[in-house]
VONU-147230 format. One record per residue (C-alpha): z, y, x; residue number from 0. Coordinates in nm, 2 decimals, always signed. Example, Ala and Ser with C-alpha at 12.3 -4.5 7.8 and 13.67 -1.06 7.14 Angstrom:
2
+--------+--------+--------+-----+
|      Z |      Y |      X | num |
+--------+--------+--------+-----+
|  +0.78 |  -0.45 |  +1.23 |   0 |
|  +0.71 |  -0.11 |  +1.37 |   1 |
+--------+--------+--------+-----+
***
This chain:
220
+--------+--------+--------+-----+
|      Z |      Y |      X | num |
+--------+--------+--------+-----+
| +30.28 | +40.25 |  +7.41 |   0 |
| +30.01 | +40.17 |  +7.16 |   1 |
| +29.73 | +40.20 |  +7.42 |   2 |
| +29.93 | +39.98 |  +7.66 |   3 |
| +29.95 | +39.71 |  +7.39 |   4 |
| +29.58 | +39.73 |  +7.30 |   5 |
| +29.46 | +39.71 |  +7.66 |   6 |
| +29.59 | +39.36 |  +7.74 |   7 |
| +29.46 | +39.24 |  +7.40 |   8 |
| +29.11 | +39.37 |  +7.48 |   9 |
| +29.13 | +39.22 |  +7.83 |  10 |
| +29.23 | +38.88 |  +7.68 |  11 |
| +28.95 | +38.89 |  +7.43 |  12 |
| +28.70 | +38.99 |  +7.70 |  13 |
| +28.81 | +38.70 |  +7.91 |  14 |
| +28.75 | +38.46 |  +7.63 |  15 |
| +28.41 | +38.61 |  +7.56 |  16 |
| +28.29 | +38.57 |  +7.92 |  17 |
| +28.45 | +38.23 |  +7.95 |  18 |
| +28.27 | +38.11 |  +7.64 |  19 |
| +27.94 | +38.23 |  +7.78 |  20 |
| +27.99 | +38.06 |  +8.11 |  21 |
| +28.11 | +37.74 |  +7.96 |  22 |
| +27.80 | +37.73 |  +7.73 |  23 |
| +27.56 | +37.81 |  +8.02 |  24 |
| +27.69 | +37.58 |  +8.28 |  25 |
| +27.93 | +37.34 |  +8.11 |  26 |
| +28.30 | +37.36 |  +8.12 |  27 |
| +28.35 | +37.12 |  +8.42 |  28 |
| +28.12 | +37.34 |  +8.63 |  29 |
| +28.31 | +37.66 |  +8.57 |  30 |
| +28.62 | +37.74 |  +8.77 |  31 |
| +28.88 | +38.01 |  +8.70 |  32 |
| +28.76 | +38.17 |  +9.02 |  33 |
| +28.41 | +38.20 |  +8.88 |  34 |
| +28.55 | +38.35 |  +8.56 |  35 |
| +28.75 | +38.61 |  +8.73 |  36 |
| +28.45 | +38.70 |  +8.96 |  37 |
| +28.22 | +38.73 |  +8.66 |  38 |
| +28.48 | +38.97 |  +8.49 |  39 |
| +28.53 | +39.16 |  +8.82 |  40 |
| +28.91 | +39.11 |  +8.79 |  41 |
| +29.16 | +38.95 |  +9.02 |  42 |
| +29.26 | +38.58 |  +8.97 |  43 |
| +29.61 | +38.71 |  +8.91 |  44 |
| +29.50 | +38.92 |  +8.62 |  45 |
| +29.33 | +38.62 |  +8.47 |  46 |
| +29.63 | +38.40 |  +8.52 |  47 |
| +29.85 | +38.67 |  +8.35 |  48 |
| +29.66 | +38.62 |  +8.03 |  49 |
| +29.57 | +38.25 |  +8.07 |  50 |
| +29.79 | +38.07 |  +8.33 |  51 |
| +29.58 | +37.75 |  +8.32 |  52 |
| +29.22 | +37.66 |  +8.24 |  53 |
| +29.33 | +37.44 |  +7.95 |  54 |
| +29.47 | +37.75 |  +7.79 |  55 |
| +29.12 | +37.91 |  +7.79 |  56 |
| +28.97 | +37.60 |  +7.64 |  57 |
| +29.24 | +37.57 |  +7.38 |  58 |
| +29.21 | +37.93 |  +7.28 |  59 |
| +28.83 | +37.90 |  +7.24 |  60 |
| +28.88 | +37.58 |  +7.04 |  61 |
| +29.13 | +37.75 |  +6.81 |  62 |
| +28.87 | +38.02 |  +6.74 |  63 |
| +28.61 | +37.75 |  +6.67 |  64 |
| +28.85 | +37.56 |  +6.44 |  65 |
| +28.94 | +37.86 |  +6.23 |  66 |
| +28.57 | +37.95 |  +6.18 |  67 |
| +28.49 | +37.59 |  +6.10 |  68 |
| +28.77 | +37.56 |  +5.84 |  69 |
| +28.65 | +37.87 |  +5.67 |  70 |
| +28.29 | +37.74 |  +5.66 |  71 |
| +28.38 | +37.39 |  +5.54 |  72 |
| +28.55 | +37.54 |  +5.24 |  73 |
| +28.20 | +37.64 |  +5.11 |  74 |
| +28.10 | +37.27 |  +5.08 |  75 |
| +28.24 | +37.21 |  +4.73 |  76 |
| +28.02 | +37.49 |  +4.60 |  77 |
| +27.69 | +37.32 |  +4.70 |  78 |
| +27.48 | +37.20 |  +4.40 |  79 |
| +27.12 | +37.22 |  +4.52 |  80 |
| +26.93 | +37.11 |  +4.83 |  81 |
| +26.87 | +37.47 |  +4.93 |  82 |
| +27.25 | +37.53 |  +4.93 |  83 |
| +27.29 | +37.22 |  +5.14 |  84 |
| +27.02 | +37.33 |  +5.39 |  85 |
| +27.20 | +37.67 |  +5.43 |  86 |
| +27.54 | +37.50 |  +5.47 |  87 |
| +27.43 | +37.26 |  +5.74 |  88 |
| +27.23 | +37.53 |  +5.92 |  89 |
| +27.53 | +37.76 |  +5.93 |  90 |
| +27.74 | +37.47 |  +6.05 |  91 |
| +27.49 | +37.40 |  +6.34 |  92 |
| +27.49 | +37.77 |  +6.42 |  93 |
| +27.87 | +37.76 |  +6.46 |  94 |
| +27.85 | +37.44 |  +6.67 |  95 |
| +27.58 | +37.61 |  +6.88 |  96 |
| +27.81 | +37.91 |  +6.93 |  97 |
| +28.07 | +37.68 |  +7.08 |  98 |
| +27.83 | +37.42 |  +7.22 |  99 |
| +28.03 | +37.36 |  +7.54 | 100 |
| +28.28 | +37.17 |  +7.32 | 101 |
| +28.01 | +36.93 |  +7.21 | 102 |
| +27.81 | +36.92 |  +7.54 | 103 |
| +28.12 | +36.80 |  +7.73 | 104 |
| +28.31 | +36.65 |  +7.44 | 105 |
| +28.41 | +36.31 |  +7.59 | 106 |
| +28.51 | +36.47 |  +7.92 | 107 |
| +28.72 | +36.74 |  +7.74 | 108 |
| +28.89 | +36.49 |  +7.52 | 109 |
| +28.98 | +36.26 |  +7.82 | 110 |
| +29.15 | +36.55 |  +8.00 | 111 |
| +29.31 | +36.75 |  +7.72 | 112 |
| +29.56 | +36.58 |  +7.49 | 113 |
| +29.57 | +36.87 |  +7.24 | 114 |
| +29.20 | +36.88 |  +7.20 | 115 |
| +29.19 | +36.50 |  +7.16 | 116 |
| +29.44 | +36.53 |  +6.87 | 117 |
| +29.28 | +36.83 |  +6.71 | 118 |
| +28.92 | +36.70 |  +6.72 | 119 |
| +29.04 | +36.41 |  +6.51 | 120 |
| +29.13 | +36.66 |  +6.24 | 121 |
| +28.79 | +36.83 |  +6.29 | 122 |
| +28.61 | +36.50 |  +6.22 | 123 |
| +28.84 | +36.44 |  +5.92 | 124 |
| +28.77 | +36.78 |  +5.78 | 125 |
| +28.40 | +36.75 |  +5.83 | 126 |
| +28.40 | +36.41 |  +5.66 | 127 |
| +28.59 | +36.56 |  +5.36 | 128 |
| +28.36 | +36.86 |  +5.34 | 129 |
| +28.04 | +36.64 |  +5.35 | 130 |
| +28.18 | +36.41 |  +5.08 | 131 |
| +28.25 | +36.72 |  +4.86 | 132 |
| +27.89 | +36.83 |  +4.93 | 133 |
| +27.75 | +36.50 |  +4.82 | 134 |
| +27.96 | +36.51 |  +4.51 | 135 |
| +27.83 | +36.86 |  +4.44 | 136 |
| +27.47 | +36.76 |  +4.49 | 137 |
| +27.53 | +36.47 |  +4.24 | 138 |
| +27.67 | +36.72 |  +3.98 | 139 |
| +27.37 | +36.94 |  +4.04 | 140 |
| +27.13 | +36.65 |  +3.98 | 141 |
| +26.98 | +36.66 |  +4.32 | 142 |
| +27.13 | +36.33 |  +4.44 | 143 |
| +27.18 | +36.00 |  +4.27 | 144 |
| +27.41 | +35.79 |  +4.48 | 145 |
| +27.64 | +35.49 |  +4.40 | 146 |
| +28.00 | +35.58 |  +4.49 | 147 |
| +28.01 | +35.29 |  +4.73 | 148 |
| +27.72 | +35.45 |  +4.93 | 149 |
| +27.87 | +35.79 |  +4.96 | 150 |
| +28.13 | +35.72 |  +5.23 | 151 |
| +27.90 | +35.55 |  +5.48 | 152 |
| +27.63 | +35.82 |  +5.42 | 153 |
| +27.89 | +36.10 |  +5.48 | 154 |
| +28.00 | +35.93 |  +5.80 | 155 |
| +27.65 | +35.90 |  +5.92 | 156 |
| +27.59 | +36.27 |  +5.85 | 157 |
| +27.91 | +36.36 |  +6.04 | 158 |
| +27.79 | +36.15 |  +6.34 | 159 |
| +27.46 | +36.34 |  +6.35 | 160 |
| +27.65 | +36.67 |  +6.32 | 161 |
| +27.88 | +36.58 |  +6.61 | 162 |
| +27.62 | +36.44 |  +6.85 | 163 |
| +27.30 | +36.62 |  +6.77 | 164 |
| +27.32 | +36.86 |  +7.06 | 165 |
| +27.39 | +36.57 |  +7.30 | 166 |
| +27.07 | +36.41 |  +7.17 | 167 |
| +26.88 | +36.73 |  +7.22 | 168 |
| +27.02 | +36.76 |  +7.57 | 169 |
| +26.92 | +36.40 |  +7.67 | 170 |
| +26.58 | +36.46 |  +7.52 | 171 |
| +26.51 | +36.77 |  +7.72 | 172 |
| +26.79 | +36.84 |  +7.98 | 173 |
| +26.63 | +37.14 |  +8.14 | 174 |
| +26.58 | +37.34 |  +7.82 | 175 |
| +26.77 | +37.20 |  +7.52 | 176 |
| +27.08 | +37.41 |  +7.55 | 177 |
| +26.90 | +37.74 |  +7.64 | 178 |
| +26.92 | +38.02 |  +7.38 | 179 |
| +26.54 | +38.02 |  +7.35 | 180 |
| +26.55 | +37.67 |  +7.22 | 181 |
| +26.84 | +37.73 |  +6.98 | 182 |
| +26.64 | +37.80 |  +6.66 | 183 |
| +26.43 | +37.49 |  +6.67 | 184 |
| +26.72 | +37.27 |  +6.78 | 185 |
| +26.94 | +37.39 |  +6.49 | 186 |
| +26.66 | +37.34 |  +6.24 | 187 |
| +26.60 | +36.99 |  +6.36 | 188 |
| +26.97 | +36.91 |  +6.34 | 189 |
| +27.00 | +37.04 |  +5.99 | 190 |
| +26.69 | +36.85 |  +5.88 | 191 |
| +26.79 | +36.52 |  +6.04 | 192 |
| +27.13 | +36.55 |  +5.89 | 193 |
| +26.99 | +36.60 |  +5.54 | 194 |
| +26.72 | +36.34 |  +5.60 | 195 |
| +26.99 | +36.08 |  +5.56 | 196 |
| +26.98 | +36.18 |  +5.19 | 197 |
| +26.61 | +36.12 |  +5.14 | 198 |
| +26.65 | +35.78 |  +4.96 | 199 |
| +26.89 | +35.94 |  +4.72 | 200 |
| +26.72 | +36.28 |  +4.65 | 201 |
| +26.52 | +36.34 |  +4.33 | 202 |
| +26.15 | +36.41 |  +4.40 | 203 |
| +26.18 | +36.79 |  +4.35 | 204 |
| +26.47 | +36.82 |  +4.59 | 205 |
| +26.29 | +36.60 |  +4.85 | 206 |
| +25.98 | +36.82 |  +4.84 | 207 |
| +26.19 | +37.14 |  +4.85 | 208 |
| +26.36 | +37.02 |  +5.16 | 209 |
| +26.03 | +36.97 |  +5.33 | 210 |
| +25.92 | +37.31 |  +5.22 | 211 |
| +26.24 | +37.47 |  +5.36 | 212 |
| +26.19 | +37.30 |  +5.70 | 213 |
| +25.82 | +37.40 |  +5.71 | 214 |
| +25.90 | +37.76 |  +5.62 | 215 |
| +26.17 | +37.78 |  +5.89 | 216 |
| +25.93 | +37.63 |  +6.15 | 217 |
| +25.67 | +37.89 |  +6.07 | 218 |
| +25.92 | +38.17 |  +6.08 | 219 |
+--------+--------+--------+-----+
***
């Protein structure tokens, strides 16, 4: 009985792993359930047993992403220094990269999937809240000096970069931008350009340290 229960669970998880890989490689609109079942070497009926519709695959992957995102965003209020902020945004971009199909095909997905449309509004809201907490923490740590009236638009601009950075990378270099070999440089650029919005507000030491962090990552 126990083995029988575990086997469907493993199959369901394997389906999600393969689907995520295919979505990331080819884009969700270009991946059919037939392709997914062929890649898994299972029958379409077996796939439908676990996920009766393609939207259920998308929603299940999004649920995984959202849980990981919520856990990561909770770390924002602990940021006090620019190195903490660099690590936070780099980890955030790594998570976005892991589920990059969501961002690559974002507008198309939202237009077709009402649940995703609703939940992505919460994603934006939670990102904005976390970035605002991060800015407040950097202020407490002395790294940032910012008028309270400036914090909200700066936080919004940072969330915009977070949300659409991979789209920018794709437009800039469609043939290579979303390939794994390009990931490290793309994520570092995303983290830097998000934090670069703070340049006018950073103290001199934090500004120099940010450039040092970016340079060290590029050399690594």
